[in-house]
Backbone as a printed PyTorch tensor [residue, N CA C, xyz], in Angstrom:
tensor([[[ 14.3630,  -8.1950,   7.7330],
         [ 13.2240,  -7.3070,   7.6410],
         [ 13.0190,  -6.9110,   6.1810]],

        [[ 11.7580,  -6.7220,   5.7990],
         [ 11.4650,  -6.3270,   4.4230],
         [ 11.8540,  -4.8650,   4.2200]],

        [[ 12.0560,  -4.4910,   2.9500],
         [ 12.4040,  -3.1080,   2.6340],
         [ 11.1450,  -2.3050,   2.3060]],

        [[ 11.3180,  -1.0180,   2.0900],
         [ 10.1830,  -0.1290,   1.8340],
         [  9.4100,  -0.5340,   0.5830]],

        [[ 10.1120,  -0.9240,  -0.4350],
         [  9.4550,  -1.3080,  -1.6900],
         [  8.4930,  -2.4790,  -1.4490]],

        [[  8.9610,  -3.4730,  -0.7260],
         [  8.1250,  -4.6390,  -0.4300],
         [  6.9820,  -4.2540,   0.5000]],

        [[  7.2510,  -3.3810,   1.4530],
         [  6.2070,  -2.9380,   2.3820],
         [  5.0730,  -2.2460,   1.6260]],

        [[  5.4250,  -1.3380,   0.7390],
         [  4.4000,  -0.6240,  -0.0300],
         [  3.6320,  -1.5890,  -0.9250]],

        [[  4.3160,  -2.5750,  -1.4830],
         [  3.6510,  -3.5670,  -2.3320],
         [  2.5920,  -4.3420,  -1.5480]],

        [[  2.8130,  -4.5200,  -0.2670],
         [  1.8890,  -5.2980,   0.5620],
         [  0.7450,  -4.4760,   1.1600]],

        [[  0.7690,  -3.1610,   1.0220],
         [ -0.2220,  -2.3360,   1.7170],
         [ -1.6640,  -2.6340,   1.3220]],

        [[ -1.9570,  -2.7010,   0.0360],
         [ -3.3440,  -2.9450,  -0.3800],
         [ -3.8270,  -4.3200,   0.0700]],

        [[ -3.0500,  -5.3900,  -0.1540],
         [ -3.5000,  -6.6920,   0.3680],
         [ -3.6470,  -6.6790,   1.8930]],

        [[ -2.7850,  -5.9450,   2.5780],
         [ -2.8840,  -5.8220,   4.0330],
         [ -4.2120,  -5.1660,   4.4160]],

        [[ -4.5500,  -4.0900,   3.7380],
         [ -5.8050,  -3.3970,   4.0310],
         [ -7.0230,  -4.2350,   3.6420]],

        [[ -6.8590,  -5.1210,   2.6820],
         [ -7.9370,  -6.0370,   2.2710],
         [ -8.0120,  -7.2680,   3.1580]],

        [[ -7.1010,  -7.3760,   4.1090],
         [ -6.9910,  -8.5530,   4.9870],
         [ -6.7840,  -9.8300,   4.1830]],

        [[ -5.9970,  -9.7290,   3.1180],
         [ -5.7760, -10.8980,   2.2710],
         [ -4.3330, -11.4120,   2.3290]],

        [[ -3.5280, -10.8910,   3.2500],
         [ -2.1630, -11.3950,   3.4200],
         [ -2.1570, -12.5480,   4.4140]],

        [[ -1.2530, -13.4730,   4.1960],
         [ -1.0400, -14.5590,   5.1450],
         [ -0.4060, -13.9920,   6.4180]],

        [[ -0.4880, -14.7170,   7.5310],
         [  0.0400, -14.1870,   8.8010],
         [  1.5050, -13.7610,   8.7690]],

        [[  2.3860, -14.5470,   8.1700],
         [  3.8160, -14.2000,   8.1730],
         [  4.0870, -12.8850,   7.4270]],

        [[  3.5550, -12.6960,   6.2020],
         [  3.7620, -11.4020,   5.5400],
         [  3.1730, -10.2290,   6.3300]],

        [[  2.0710, -10.4530,   7.0450],
         [  1.4990,  -9.4000,   7.8860],
         [  2.4830,  -9.0480,   9.0000]],

        [[  3.0460, -10.0560,   9.6380],
         [  4.0260,  -9.8290,  10.7130],
         [  5.2260,  -9.0460,  10.1940]],

        [[  5.7190,  -9.4320,   9.0260],
         [  6.8690,  -8.7360,   8.4370],
         [  6.5340,  -7.2840,   8.1340]],

        [[  5.3420,  -7.0450,   7.5950],
         [  4.9220,  -5.6810,   7.2870],
         [  4.7850,  -4.8670,   8.5680]],

        [[  4.1540,  -5.4200,   9.5730],
         [  3.9890,  -4.7050,  10.8300],
         [  5.3270,  -4.4100,  11.4920]],

        [[  6.2680,  -5.3330,  11.3770],
         [  7.6180,  -5.1150,  11.9010],
         [  8.2710,  -3.9290,  11.1950]],

        [[  8.1150,  -3.8650,   9.8810],
         [  8.6690,  -2.7540,   9.0980],
         [  7.9950,  -1.4370,   9.4750]],

        [[  6.6730,  -1.4600,   9.5880],
         [  5.9330,  -0.2420,   9.9190],
         [  6.3010,   0.2900,  11.3050]],

        [[  6.7240,  -0.5830,  12.1950],
         [  7.1000,  -0.1660,  13.5430],
         [  8.3420,   0.7240,  13.5460]],

        [[  9.1400,   0.6610,  12.4830],
         [ 10.3770,   1.4430,  12.4440],
         [ 10.4740,   2.4060,  11.2620]],

        [[  9.5220,   2.3770,  10.3470],
         [  9.6220,   3.1980,   9.1300],
         [  8.4810,   4.2200,   9.0680]],

        [[  8.8260,   5.4500,   9.3530],
         [  7.8310,   6.5150,   9.3530],
         [  7.2790,   6.7650,   7.9450]],

        [[  8.1170,   6.6680,   6.9310],
         [  7.6690,   6.9210,   5.5560],
         [  6.5910,   5.9240,   5.1460]],

        [[  6.8030,   4.6590,   5.4510],
         [  5.8180,   3.6480,   5.0730],
         [  4.5340,   3.7720,   5.8970]],

        [[  4.6650,   4.2520,   7.1370],
         [  3.4570,   4.5270,   7.9260],
         [  2.6260,   5.6050,   7.2300]],

        [[  3.2920,   6.5950,   6.6580],
         [  2.5970,   7.6250,   5.8870],
         [  1.9210,   7.0390,   4.6610]],

        [[  2.6000,   6.1170,   3.9900],
         [  2.0060,   5.4410,   2.8260],
         [  0.7600,   4.6600,   3.2390]],

        [[  0.8400,   4.0070,   4.4040],
         [ -0.3040,   3.2450,   4.9000],
         [ -1.4820,   4.1760,   5.1720]],

        [[ -1.2220,   5.2960,   5.8280],
         [ -2.2940,   6.2480,   6.1240],
         [ -2.8930,   6.8110,   4.8430]],

        [[ -2.0340,   7.1290,   3.8590],
         [ -2.5270,   7.6150,   2.5760],
         [ -3.4330,   6.5730,   1.9220]],

        [[ -2.9930,   5.3260,   1.9400],
         [ -3.7820,   4.2470,   1.3310],
         [ -5.1240,   4.0820,   2.0430]],

        [[ -5.1090,   4.1590,   3.3650],
         [ -6.3670,   4.0730,   4.1250],
         [ -7.3110,   5.2100,   3.7510]],

        [[ -6.7670,   6.4210,   3.6870],
         [ -7.5840,   7.5820,   3.3370],
         [ -8.1390,   7.4550,   1.9170]],

        [[ -7.3020,   7.0270,   0.9900],
         [ -7.7410,   6.8550,  -0.3960],
         [ -8.8490,   5.8150,  -0.4850]],

        [[ -8.6750,   4.7020,   0.2020],
         [ -9.7080,   3.6530,   0.2050],
         [-11.0050,   4.1790,   0.7970]],

        [[-10.9010,   4.9270,   1.8940],
         [-12.0930,   5.4910,   2.5200],
         [-12.8030,   6.4550,   1.6080]],

        [[-12.0400,   7.2930,   0.9340],
         [-12.6150,   8.2470,  -0.0090],
         [-13.3170,   7.5290,  -1.1530]],

        [[-12.6670,   6.5360,  -1.7040],
         [-13.2640,   5.7920,  -2.8110],
         [-14.5040,   5.0150,  -2.3650]],

        [[-14.4680,   4.4790,  -1.1540],
         [-15.6040,   3.7100,  -0.6470],
         [-16.8000,   4.6110,  -0.3490]],

        [[-16.5460,   5.8610,   0.0260],
         [-17.6380,   6.7480,   0.4000],
         [-18.2570,   7.4650,  -0.7900]],

        [[-17.6130,   7.4400,  -1.9260],
         [-18.1480,   8.1440,  -3.0880],
         [-19.1740,   7.2880,  -3.8150]],

        [[-19.9280,   7.9390,  -4.6680],
         [-20.9390,   7.2370,  -5.4530],
         [-20.3460,   6.6630,  -6.7360]],

        [[-19.0590,   6.8430,  -6.9180],
         [-18.4020,   6.3510,  -8.1250],
         [-18.3290,   4.8260,  -8.1010]],

        [[-18.3670,   4.2010,  -9.2650],
         [-18.2240,   2.7460,  -9.3190],
         [-16.8270,   2.3400,  -8.8700]],

        [[-16.6390,   1.0670,  -8.5020],
         [-15.3100,   0.6150,  -8.0720],
         [-14.2720,   0.8030,  -9.1750]],

        [[-13.0290,   0.9540,  -8.7520],
         [-11.9450,   1.0990,  -9.7150],
         [-11.7770,  -0.1800, -10.5250]],

        [[-11.5720,  -0.0480, -11.8260],
         [-11.2270,  -1.2330, -12.6150],
         [ -9.8940,  -1.7980, -12.1300]],

        [[ -9.7390,  -3.1120, -12.2430],
         [ -8.5090,  -3.7660, -11.7800],
         [ -7.2630,  -3.1510, -12.3990]],

        [[ -7.3230,  -2.8070, -13.6790],
         [ -6.1480,  -2.2510, -14.3620],
         [ -5.7550,  -0.9020, -13.7560]],

        [[ -6.7240,  -0.0580, -13.4250],
         [ -6.4300,   1.2280, -12.8150],
         [ -5.8690,   1.0420, -11.4100]],

        [[ -6.4680,   0.1370, -10.6560],
         [ -5.9610,  -0.1380,  -9.3120],
         [ -4.5210,  -0.6420,  -9.3710]],

        [[ -4.2270,  -1.5420, -10.3170],
         [ -2.8640,  -2.0500, -10.4770],
         [ -1.8950,  -0.9210, -10.8050]],

        [[ -2.3340,   0.0180, -11.6410],
         [ -1.4610,   1.1370, -12.0150],
         [ -1.1860,   2.0330, -10.8130]],

        [[ -2.2120,   2.3080, -10.0110],
         [ -2.0280,   3.1200,  -8.8100],
         [ -1.0650,   2.4260,  -7.8570]],

        [[ -1.2380,   1.1170,  -7.6600],
         [ -0.3300,   0.3690,  -6.7810],
         [  1.1040,   0.4400,  -7.2970]],

        [[  1.2580,   0.3270,  -8.6020],
         [  2.5960,   0.4070,  -9.1900],
         [  3.2130,   1.7780,  -8.9380]],

        [[  2.4430,   2.8320,  -9.1460],
         [  2.9630,   4.1780,  -8.9240],
         [  3.3360,   4.3990,  -7.4660]],

        [[  2.5470,   3.8590,  -6.5580],
         [  2.8850,   3.9630,  -5.1370],
         [  4.1720,   3.2050,  -4.8240]],

        [[  4.3590,   2.0730,  -5.4840],
         [  5.5340,   1.2420,  -5.2180],
         [  6.8270,   1.8560,  -5.7610]],

        [[  6.7510,   2.5390,  -6.8890],
         [  7.9770,   3.0820,  -7.4910],
         [  8.3380,   4.4530,  -6.9400]],

        [[  7.4270,   5.1110,  -6.2810],
         [  7.7360,   6.3900,  -5.6430],
         [  7.6430,   7.5560,  -6.5880]],

        [[  7.9070,   8.7610,  -6.0680],
         [  7.7030,   9.9870,  -6.8280],
         [  8.6200,  10.1650,  -8.0130]],

        [[  9.8140,   9.5990,  -8.0070],
         [ 10.7390,   9.7850,  -9.1240],
         [ 10.4990,   8.8240, -10.2820]],

        [[  9.5730,   7.8900, -10.1160],
         [  9.3040,   6.9320, -11.1660],
         [ 10.2000,   5.7130, -11.1440]],

        [[ 11.2060,   5.7260, -10.2950],
         [ 12.1140,   4.5910, -10.1740],
         [ 11.9040,   3.9110,  -8.8380]],

        [[ 12.5620,   2.8170,  -8.6270],
         [ 12.4010,   2.0980,  -7.3610],
         [ 12.8950,   2.9250,  -6.1840]],

        [[ 12.2280,   2.7550,  -5.0650],
         [ 12.6420,   3.4180,  -3.8400],
         [ 13.8630,   2.7160,  -3.2740]],

        [[ 14.7200,   3.4360,  -2.5880],
         [ 15.8970,   2.7920,  -1.9950],
         [ 15.5180,   1.8410,  -0.8980]]])
């Protein structure tokens, strides 16, 4: 099974429906047992919805990459266990 770090890394592509079937299965398997990552998924969904509903232009790729990185490393700035 994948770990939390890998699960969080896959969230945006998962929400974009751009993951291949096997990585989707692995992510869903992880989400079935990890409450923390389910929270990350819900946060990502809410953030995407908020950004999609605003009149602001789309996020630049560099900013989106930075947000994904911050989500992946967690609140302490280091890798999640």
